[in-house]
N, C-alpha and C positions, 0 to 999 in steps of 0.2 A: 024416590027415583032410584033406579038400580044402575049402578056404575058398571061400565064394561071393564072386565079384567084386563090388565096390561098384558100385551103379547110378550111372551118369554123370548129373550134374545138367544140366538144360537150360541153354542159353546165351541170355541177353538181350543183344542188341547195341544200345547207345545211340549214336545217330549225332551227337548234339549235344555241344558242349563245356560241361559243367555248371559252375555255381558250386559252392562248397563246400556251401552250404545245399541246393542241388538234388541234389547227389551223395549227401548224407546222407539226404535224403528217399527217393530211389530205392533206395538200399541198404537202408534200414529196411523198406521195403515188400516187397523181394525176399529178405530174409534167410531162409536155410534153404530157399528155393524154387529159386533159380537162380544161376548164375554170371553176372557182369556184365562185358561188354567194352565199353570206350569207343572207338569207331571213330577219333576224332581222335588217340588215343594209340597206335594200331596202326601198326607199321612199314609202309612203303609196299609192300614185297614180301609182306606178310601180309594186306593188305586183302581180296583175293579169298577167301582161306581163311576170314577172319572173317565175311564176308558169307554164304558158302556154308554155314557151320556154325550160323548163328543160328536158334534155335527161335522167337524173337520179336524184333521190332525196336521200339524206342522212338525216334521221330523228331519233329523240329520242322518243318523245311522240306525239301521234296524236293531242294533244292540241296545238302543235306548228303551226298547220294549223287550220283555222277558219271554221271548220265544212264542211258539204257536198258541199257547194258552192265552196270552194277552192280546195277540193279534186277533184271535177269534172273538174277542169282546167288542171289536169295532163294527158290529153288525149294523148299527144305526149311523155309522159315519158315511157321509156322502163323498168326501174328498180327502185323500191322503196326499198332502203336498210335500214334496221333497225340498229341502234347502239346497241340495246338491243339484248340479246340472245333469250328472249321470245318475241313472236309477238302476244300474245293474246289480246293486246290493239289496234292492227291495225284494222281500220274499213274496213274490206275486202269488205263488201257489199256496201260501198260508193266509193271505188276506181274504176276507169274505168276498164273494163274487160281485156284490153290488157296490163295492168301494172303487171309485174312480181314482186313478193315480196321475199326478201331474209332476213333471220335472220342473226345475228352475232354469230352464234353457236360456242361455244368453245372459244370465245374471252376472257372470264373471268374465264376460267377453272382452272387455277393454283391458284389464290387467293381464289376462292370458294372452291376448294378442301381442302386448308389449313383451311378454316373456318369450314368445315364439320369435319375435323380431330380434331380441337380444341373443338368443341361442343361434339363430341362423347367421346373424352378422359375425358373431364370435367364431363360428366354424368357417364361414366364407373367408374371413380374414386370417384364418389359421392361428387365432390367439392361443388356444390351449397348447397346440403343437409347438409354437414358437416360444411360449413361456417356459414349457418343460425343457426345450432344447437349450435355451439361454441359461437356465438354472444349472445346466451341466457344462456350461462354457461355450455352447454353440452360438453362432451369430449368422443365421441363414437369411441373406438379403436377396438371394436369387430365385427361390421358389415363388412363383406368382400366387397371388390370392385371387378370389373370385369377386367379380363385380355383381352388384344387385341390379343395377340398371340394365334393362333389356334381358334379364334372366327370366326364366319361366318358373313361377311359383305354383305348384300344383297343390290344391287344398282339398283333401278328401274329407268331406263332412262340411258342408257350406251353410251351417246354421249361424247362430249369433256369433260364436267364436270365430268360425271360418270367415264370415263376412267382415268382422272387425279386423281380422288378420290381413285379409285382402286389401282393405283400405290403407293400412299402414305400408304394405309393400308397394302399392300403386304410387304412393307419394314419393317413393325412391326410384320410380321408373320401371318397376318390374311388370311383367305381363302375367296376369292371373288366369289359371285354368282351374275350374271348379268342378267338383263331383258332388252331386246331391241326389236325393231320391227322385226328383221330378225331371231333371235335365233342363230346368228353366230357372232363371233368376233375374231379378230387376237390377242387380248390381252390374256395373260396367266391367265385365270380364271379357277376356279374349276368346274363351272357349268354355262351354259347360256341357257336362255329360252326367250319366248315371254310373252306378257300380258296374254295369255291363260294359262301360267304356274305360274301366280302370286301367287296362293294359296300355291304352293310348296315353292316359294321364301319366302313368309311371314312366313311360319312355320319353316323354317330352320334358319332364320336370328337372330343373337344376336344383330346386329346393322342393321337397315334398313335406307337407304338413298334414299330420293325422289328427283330426279333430271331430271324429264322429263317435256316436255312442257304441258301447260294447253290447252287442246283442248276439243271439244265436247265429245270425247271418254274418256278423262282422268279426267274430272270434277267429283268429288265425287268418284274417283276410290277406295279410301281407306275409308271405313265406319265401322260401328259397327261389321259387320260380319267379315271383313278382319282383324280388330284389334283383334278380338277374336281368330283368328288363330295363332297369334304371341305368342312367349314365354312370360310368365308373368314378366320376368325381362329384356325384350328386350328394346332397345333404338331406337327411331324413330327420324331421323333428316330430316327436310323439308327445302330445300333451293331453291325449284322450284317456286311454286305458292300455296298460301294458299288453294284455293278451290279444289285442288286435294285430300286433306284430309277433311273429313266431320268434321267441327268444333265441333258440339255438341257431335258427337260420340267420338272424341278424348278427349274432356274434361271429359266425363263420364268415359271413360276407364282409364284415368290418375287418376281420383278421387277415383275409386273403386279398382284400382290396383296400390298401392303406390310403388311397386317394378318396375313397368314400368316407363319409363321416355321419355321425348321428348325435342329435341332442335329445336326451331322454328325461322327461319330467314324470311320466307315469310308468311305474315299474310292475314287474310280474309278481314279485313278493315284496309287500310293504309292511314294515313292522308296526305293531301297536305302540302307543306311547310308552316310553321307557325301555323298549326293546332295541337291540342292535340291528342295524341294516346289513344284510348280506345279499349277494347275488349268486345264482346257480352257476353262471359263467363269469370268468374274470374280466368283465367288461372294462373295469377301471385300470387294467393293465394295458389297454389299448390307447394310443395317443390320439386317435381319431374319434373319441367319445367324450361328450360333455354332458354331465349329469346334474340334475337338481332334484331336491327331495319332495317332489309333487307339491310344490308351493307356488305354482304359477298363478294361482288365483288369489294368493294371500298378500294383499296390500293393506294399508292401514284401515281403510273404511270398507273393504270389500264385503265383509260379513254383514255389516249393517245395511249396505246397499242390497245384498242378496236377500236378507231377511225382509226388508221392505217390499221387494218385488214379489217374494213368495206370499207374504201376507196380503198384498194387494190382489193377488190371484185368488186367494181364499175369499176375500171380500167380494170379488167379482162373482164367484160361485154362489156365495150365500145370498147375494142380491138377485139371484136367478139369471144372471148373465152367463155367457159361455166362458168357461175357464180355459185359459191358454195352456198349451204344451201338455195336453192329455196324452197318455201313453197307451199304446196297444200292448196289453200284457202278453199277447201271444207272440210278440217279437222276442220275449224273454223266456217263456215256458211253452211246452207243447211241442208238437212235431213241426219241423221246418218245412214250410210249404213251397218255398221258392229258393232259387239260388241267385248268385250275383253274376252269373254268366261265366 
C-alpha cells in the first residue's frame, strides 16, 4: 500500500529578533498552520534560501533585510506582514510585484489612544506651561484652562487608533468629529467627513488628533494655511508621522500664537538607537509644546499583542481566508492620481 506524502507546511519568515514574550505570541498564533523561521538565527550561507522559501514574511523594519538584493528573493512570498501599523517605510518599489503587503492597523490602538488623551489633557490644563512657570517662581492662578466636556475633538484618520481615541474622549463628554476615507462610520460621532472636508474639521476642533497613515496624499497635509483655519487656542496632537504636518509651519504657528499648543509624539527626524535626538527648529524652546519620543505604542505588553495580531493575520492568509489591512502600494509609490480637495 502506497502512503500519501505529508503536505509540506508553509513557512513564515520572521525578520526581527523577538523577545521571549513576542516569540511565544507569534508561535501561538501560527501553531498548526505554519513553520516559523527566525532570520537572525539563520546561518549566513542559508539566508538566501530562507528568503526564497518564505510563504509569508513578518517584519518590523526594512533594515532587517539587506536592501534590494534580499527583497528580490521574496518572489514566492504571498504576504509581507508589517509589525508596525504604519507602512511608509516599506520599500514598495523594491518588493516583487506579486507580494501583498498588510499593515498591523489597530494593533496599538488602545495604548496610543491613552497617550493622546494624556497629551491633550496635559495641554488643556496647561500643565507644561504652569510647571515651567512655577520652577521660575511664578504662580499663575488666573489664566483659565480648557474643559474637555463639550469640546470638539477632531480626529483626522479614524481607523483603529482614531476610533479608540474617540471612545476615550466621549467618556469625558467631548463631541467627536471624524475624518476618514469613506465619510461614514458606525461609531457614535457628532460629524464625519472625508479629507475633502478637512477645512471644516480644522475650524471646528478644540483638539485635533492626527492619526492617519503617511502616504503621498497625506504628506504635508497640514501646513500654514490649514493651521490658520484652526482656533487660536486649539490643541494639535500628532501620533501618526511627523511629515503629515509641515514642521516649519507648525513651529511658526506655535511661536506667534502662544495660546495654540501641540503634543508631538511622531517627529520629522528620529534618531537610530544610540544617536542623539535633535530638531531642525527649536520647538523645545516653546512653552506650548509637549513632546514624547515616539513611544505612544510602547506599553508592557504592546509588542506581544501586536505580534499576535500580525501572526493571526498571516495565519488567516495561509488558510486561504481574506487577509486584513491589505495596502494599496500605489498610495505610496507612483503618480498621485487624486488630491484631497
